[in-house]
C-alpha positions as CSV (number, residue, x, y, z in Angstrom):
1,M,-19.9,-7.9,-4.8
2,T,-21.2,-4.4,-4.3
3,L,-18.7,-1.7,-3.1
4,P,-19.7,1.4,-1.1
5,E,-20.2,4.6,-2.9
6,V,-17.2,7.0,-2.5
7,D,-17.0,10.7,-3.1
8,L,-13.4,11.6,-4.0
9,A,-14.0,15.2,-2.9
10,D,-14.9,14.1,0.7
11,P,-12.3,15.5,3.1
12,A,-12.7,12.5,5.3
13,L,-11.2,10.4,2.5
14,L,-7.7,11.5,3.4
15,S,-6.4,10.5,-0.1
16,P,-2.9,11.3,-1.2
17,L,-4.0,12.0,-4.7
18,R,-6.3,14.6,-6.2
19,W,-7.3,14.9,-9.8
20,E,-8.0,18.5,-11.0
21,A,-10.2,18.0,-14.1
22,E,-10.4,21.7,-14.9
23,T,-6.7,22.0,-15.5
24,G,-5.8,18.4,-16.2
25,R,-3.4,18.2,-13.3
26,L,-2.6,15.4,-10.8
27,W,-1.9,16.7,-7.2
28,L,0.2,14.4,-5.1
29,L,0.7,14.8,-1.3
30,D,4.5,14.6,-1.1
31,Q,5.0,11.9,1.5
32,R,8.7,12.6,1.8
33,C,7.9,15.8,3.6
34,L,5.5,14.4,6.2
35,P,4.9,15.0,9.1
36,A,6.8,18.3,9.1
37,Q,5.1,19.7,6.0
38,E,1.9,18.9,4.0
39,R,3.2,19.7,0.5
40,W,1.2,19.0,-2.6
41,L,2.9,18.5,-5.9
42,P,1.1,19.6,-9.1
43,L,2.0,17.2,-11.9
44,A,1.1,18.1,-15.5
45,R,3.3,15.7,-17.4
46,Y,3.5,11.9,-17.3
47,T,7.3,12.1,-16.8
48,E,6.7,13.9,-13.6
49,V,4.5,11.0,-12.4
50,V,7.2,8.6,-13.3
51,R,9.7,10.6,-11.2
52,A,7.2,10.9,-8.3
53,I,6.7,7.1,-8.1
54,S,10.4,6.3,-8.5
55,D,11.4,8.9,-5.9
56,M,8.7,7.7,-3.5
57,A,6.8,11.0,-3.3
58,V,3.9,8.7,-3.7
59,R,4.2,5.1,-2.3
60,G,2.1,2.2,-1.2
61,A,1.0,-0.4,-3.8
62,P,-2.6,0.8,-4.4
63,A,-1.6,4.5,-4.5
64,I,1.2,3.7,-7.0
65,G,-1.3,2.0,-9.3
66,I,-3.7,5.0,-9.1
67,A,-0.9,7.5,-9.7
68,A,0.2,5.5,-12.8
69,A,-3.3,5.5,-14.2
70,Y,-3.4,9.3,-13.9
71,G,0.0,9.3,-15.5
72,V,-1.4,7.6,-18.5
73,V,-4.1,10.3,-18.7
74,L,-1.4,13.0,-18.6
75,G,0.5,11.2,-21.4
76,A,-2.6,11.0,-23.6
77,R,-3.3,14.7,-23.0
78,E,0.3,15.6,-24.0
79,G,0.0,13.5,-27.1
80,A,2.8,11.2,-26.1
81,P,2.9,7.7,-27.6
82,L,1.0,5.6,-25.1
83,P,3.3,2.5,-25.4
84,E,6.2,4.8,-24.4
85,V,4.1,6.2,-21.5
86,M,3.1,2.7,-20.3
87,A,6.7,1.4,-20.6
88,A,8.1,4.3,-18.5
89,L,5.5,3.9,-15.8
90,S,6.0,0.1,-15.6
91,R,9.7,0.5,-14.9
92,T,9.2,2.6,-11.8
93,R,8.6,0.0,-9.0
94,P,8.9,-3.7,-9.9
95,T,7.4,-5.3,-6.8
96,A,4.0,-3.5,-6.4
97,V,1.7,-5.5,-8.6
98,N,-1.1,-2.9,-8.5
99,L,1.0,-0.8,-10.8
100,F,0.8,-3.4,-13.6
101,W,-2.8,-4.2,-12.8
102,A,-3.8,-0.5,-13.2
103,L,-1.7,-0.1,-16.4
104,R,-3.4,-3.2,-18.0
105,R,-6.8,-1.6,-17.3
106,M,-5.7,1.7,-18.9
107,E,-4.2,-0.1,-21.8
108,A,-7.5,-2.0,-22.5
109,V,-9.4,1.3,-22.4
110,A,-6.8,2.9,-24.7
111,R,-7.3,0.1,-27.2
112,A,-11.1,0.3,-27.0
113,H,-11.2,4.1,-27.4
114,G,-8.3,4.8,-29.6
115,G,-6.3,6.4,-26.9
116,D,-9.0,9.0,-26.1
117,A,-7.9,11.1,-23.2
118,A,-11.5,11.6,-21.8
119,A,-12.1,7.8,-21.8
120,L,-8.8,7.3,-20.0
121,E,-9.6,10.0,-17.5
122,R,-12.9,8.3,-16.7
123,E,-11.1,5.0,-16.1
124,A,-8.4,6.5,-13.9
125,L,-11.1,8.1,-11.7
126,A,-12.9,4.8,-11.6
127,I,-9.7,3.0,-10.4
128,H,-9.2,5.7,-7.7
129,R,-12.9,5.5,-6.6
130,E,-12.9,1.7,-6.5
131,D,-9.8,1.5,-4.5
132,A,-11.1,3.8,-1.8
133,A,-14.4,1.8,-1.8
134,A,-12.4,-1.4,-1.5
135,C,-10.7,-0.1,1.6
136,L,-14.0,0.6,3.2
137,A,-15.2,-2.9,2.4
138,M,-11.9,-4.4,3.8
139,G,-12.5,-2.5,7.0
140,R,-16.0,-4.1,7.3
141,H,-14.6,-7.6,6.7
142,G,-11.5,-7.3,8.8
143,A,-12.7,-5.5,11.9
144,P,-14.3,-8.5,13.5
145,L,-11.0,-10.4,13.3
146,L,-9.2,-8.0,15.7
147,P,-9.2,-8.8,19.4
148,P,-9.4,-6.0,21.9
149,G,-6.1,-4.7,23.1
150,T,-3.1,-3.7,21.0
151,V,-2.5,-4.4,17.3
152,L,1.0,-4.0,15.9
153,T,1.4,-2.6,12.3
154,H,4.5,-2.1,10.1
155,C,5.3,0.6,7.5
156,N,2.2,2.5,6.3
157,A,-0.8,0.7,5.0
158,G,-3.2,3.6,5.5
159,A,-5.0,6.2,3.5
160,L,-1.6,7.6,2.3
161,A,-0.8,4.2,0.7
162,T,-4.2,3.9,-1.1
163,G,-7.0,5.8,-2.8
164,G,-8.2,6.6,0.7
165,Y,-9.0,5.1,4.1
166,G,-6.3,2.5,3.9
167,T,-5.9,-1.3,3.9
168,A,-4.5,-2.4,7.3
169,L,-5.3,1.0,8.8
170,G,-8.7,0.9,7.2
171,V,-9.4,-2.3,9.2
172,I,-8.2,-0.5,12.4
173,R,-10.4,2.5,11.6
174,A,-13.4,0.3,11.2
175,A,-12.7,-1.6,14.4
176,V,-12.4,1.6,16.4
177,A,-15.5,3.1,14.8
178,A,-17.4,-0.1,15.9
179,G,-16.3,0.5,19.5
180,L,-13.5,-2.0,19.9
181,P,-11.1,-0.9,22.6
182,L,-7.9,-0.8,20.4
183,R,-4.5,0.6,20.6
184,V,-1.9,0.6,17.9
185,L,1.9,0.0,18.0
186,A,3.6,1.4,14.9
187,T,7.1,0.3,14.1
188,E,9.3,3.2,12.9
189,T,10.1,1.2,9.7
190,R,13.7,1.9,8.6
191,P,15.1,3.2,6.3
192,F,12.4,5.7,5.3
193,L,10.5,5.7,8.6
194,Q,7.1,5.4,7.0
195,G,5.7,4.1,10.3
196,A,7.0,7.0,12.3
197,R,6.4,9.7,9.8
198,L,3.2,8.5,8.0
199,T,1.3,5.9,10.1
200,C,1.7,7.9,13.3
201,W,0.7,11.1,11.5
202,E,-2.4,9.5,10.1
203,L,-3.6,7.8,13.3
204,Q,-3.0,10.9,15.4
205,K,-4.9,12.9,12.8
206,S,-7.8,10.4,13.2
207,G,-7.7,10.4,17.0
208,I,-6.7,6.8,17.2
209,D,-4.4,5.7,20.1
210,V,-0.9,5.1,18.6
211,T,2.5,4.5,20.2
212,L,5.7,4.5,18.2
213,I,8.4,1.8,18.6
214,T,11.6,1.0,16.9
215,D,11.7,-2.0,14.6
216,G,13.8,-4.0,17.0
217,M,11.3,-3.7,20.0
218,A,8.5,-5.9,18.6
219,G,9.7,-9.2,20.0
220,H,10.3,-7.8,23.5
221,L,6.8,-6.4,23.6
222,M,5.2,-9.5,22.3
223,A,7.0,-11.6,24.9
224,R,5.6,-9.3,27.6
225,G,2.0,-9.9,26.4
226,E,1.7,-6.3,25.1
227,V,0.6,-7.2,21.6
228,Q,-2.6,-9.2,20.7
229,A,-2.4,-9.2,16.9
230,V,-0.2,-8.1,13.9
231,L,-1.8,-6.5,10.9
232,V,0.0,-5.3,7.8
233,G,-0.6,-4.5,4.2
234,A,0.9,-6.0,1.0
235,D,2.5,-5.1,-2.3
236,R,2.0,-8.4,-4.0
237,I,0.4,-11.7,-2.9
238,A,1.3,-14.9,-4.8
239,R,-1.2,-17.6,-5.6
240,S,0.3,-19.7,-2.7
241,G,-0.6,-16.9,-0.2
242,D,3.1,-15.8,0.2
243,V,3.1,-12.1,0.8
244,A,5.6,-9.4,-0.3
245,N,5.5,-6.4,1.9
246,K,7.8,-3.7,3.3
247,I,11.2,-5.1,4.5
248,G,10.9,-6.3,8.1
249,T,7.4,-7.8,7.7
250,Y,8.8,-11.4,7.5
251,S,10.6,-10.9,10.9
252,L,7.3,-9.8,12.5
253,A,5.4,-12.8,11.1
254,V,8.1,-15.1,12.6
255,L,7.8,-13.4,16.0
256,A,4.0,-13.5,15.9
257,R,4.1,-17.3,15.3
258,E,6.6,-17.8,18.1
259,H,4.3,-15.9,20.5
260,G,1.0,-17.4,19.3
261,L,-0.3,-14.2,17.8
262,P,-2.5,-13.9,14.7
263,F,-0.7,-12.3,11.7
264,Y,-3.2,-10.7,9.3
265,V,-2.7,-9.1,5.9
266,A,-5.1,-6.6,4.4
267,A,-4.9,-5.9,0.7
268,P,-7.3,-5.2,-2.2
269,R,-7.9,-7.9,-4.8
270,S,-5.7,-5.9,-7.2
271,T,-2.7,-7.0,-5.1
272,L,-3.5,-10.7,-5.6
273,D,-1.2,-12.0,-8.4
274,L,-2.4,-15.5,-9.3
275,A,0.0,-15.6,-12.2
276,T,2.9,-15.7,-9.7
277,A,2.9,-19.2,-8.1
278,R,5.0,-18.5,-5.0
279,G,6.8,-15.8,-3.1
280,A,10.2,-16.8,-4.5
281,D,9.0,-15.7,-7.9
282,I,8.2,-12.2,-6.8
283,P,10.8,-9.6,-8.0
284,I,12.2,-7.8,-5.0
285,E,13.2,-4.2,-5.6
286,E,16.7,-3.2,-4.5
287,R,17.0,0.5,-3.8
288,A,20.0,2.8,-3.4
289,S,22.4,2.0,-0.5
290,E,22.3,5.7,0.4
291,E,18.8,5.2,1.7
292,V,20.3,3.0,4.4
293,T,23.6,4.9,5.1
294,H,21.8,8.2,5.3
295,L,18.8,9.3,7.3
296,G,17.0,12.5,6.1
297,G,20.0,13.2,4.0
298,V,22.4,13.0,7.0
299,P,25.1,10.3,7.0
300,V,24.6,7.7,9.8
301,A,27.4,5.3,8.7
302,P,31.1,5.8,8.0
303,P,31.9,6.9,4.4
304,G,32.5,4.0,2.1
305,V,30.7,1.3,4.1
306,P,28.5,-0.7,1.7
307,A,24.8,-1.1,2.5
308,R,21.9,-3.2,1.2
309,H,18.4,-2.0,0.7
310,P,16.0,-4.7,-0.5
311,A,12.8,-2.7,-0.1
312,F,10.5,-5.8,0.5
313,D,10.7,-9.3,1.9
314,V,8.4,-12.3,1.5
315,T,6.3,-13.8,4.3
316,P,5.5,-17.5,3.7
317,A,1.8,-18.3,3.6
318,R,2.2,-20.7,6.5
319,L,2.7,-17.7,8.8
320,V,-0.4,-15.8,7.6
321,A,-3.6,-16.4,9.6
322,A,-5.9,-14.7,7.1
323,I,-5.8,-12.3,4.1
324,I,-8.5,-9.6,4.2
325,T,-9.8,-8.2,0.9
326,E,-12.8,-6.2,-0.2
327,A,-14.5,-9.4,-1.3
328,G,-14.1,-11.2,2.0
329,V,-11.5,-13.0,4.1
330,A,-9.3,-15.8,2.7
331,R,-7.8,-18.4,4.9
332,P,-5.5,-21.4,4.2
333,P,-5.2,-23.2,1.9
334,Y,-4.7,-20.0,-0.1
335,E,-4.3,-21.9,-3.4
336,E,-8.1,-22.5,-3.1
337,S,-9.4,-19.5,-1.2
338,L,-7.6,-16.7,-3.2
339,P,-8.9,-17.8,-6.6
340,R,-12.4,-18.0,-5.1
341,L,-12.2,-14.4,-4.1
342,L,-11.3,-13.4,-7.6
343,G,-14.0,-15.7,-9.1
344,V,-11.5,-17.8,-11.1
345,N,-10.1,-21.3,-10.9
């Protein structure tokens, strides 16, 4: 499999991460501030990367993995014990498997090169570059699957969630570039409103027709024939083809099945977790209840009311029409097609 060449300095990349080699700093686009402010955070210590991932200044499974790789580089440059650095980064977000995939790559390089910071920097840049290239390849494989009309997407699976271009939004970008008449419905995606704040910002910036809806409107619009396909990203995909993604994804998959619509998932091969047999085995991150009871720091529920915030849910493989990766498109039975894409049994 040959991936496209990617220039990380290309402004069209729209990456949420920039590595400044001269100063040894990682710059992160603070996604908590969008769309009102494009604020870049200069990070010089690995503990700052740990905090940025935990606090969701950077989010999206591929981008989390890339940020963690650069965090290892910062730890090595500081002279911090690398096992301590790896452990701190691995505790940030338990569901996104790309985090652990990237840390394993960095750990292998650290062992092979005695923790040399320059070697680790080269590997982090390679992980970043490969992810953006994978998104381009996903777009090429996934665009022919989309019918003309309206595609509904959930949360943000765009350039902001990856090394650049995006997974689900990368497929949409490729389809639009190929001339497909396509519109996008973006769910607002409570409780952090990544659909409203991030997906709409990205697509508007790219000149792609996007309309915002609340999470509860999807079934109504599907019943009216106003949606032709659903396309989302993923944070972890089990060997069975069960997909963990932003909370609310499972509901959309059930609605898509009820209305006879294809439900597609776009994710790089680093999101495939063949060591996890099924979705029930995927750890689901529970975040603070204040993220539900408050919106932008403003209380929206009476004081003292308990709230739950499972950040992800699991969509069973039987509801997934196809999984789009940089190596091609997997279809059921996923127990056979996913290992083939990874070249394993």
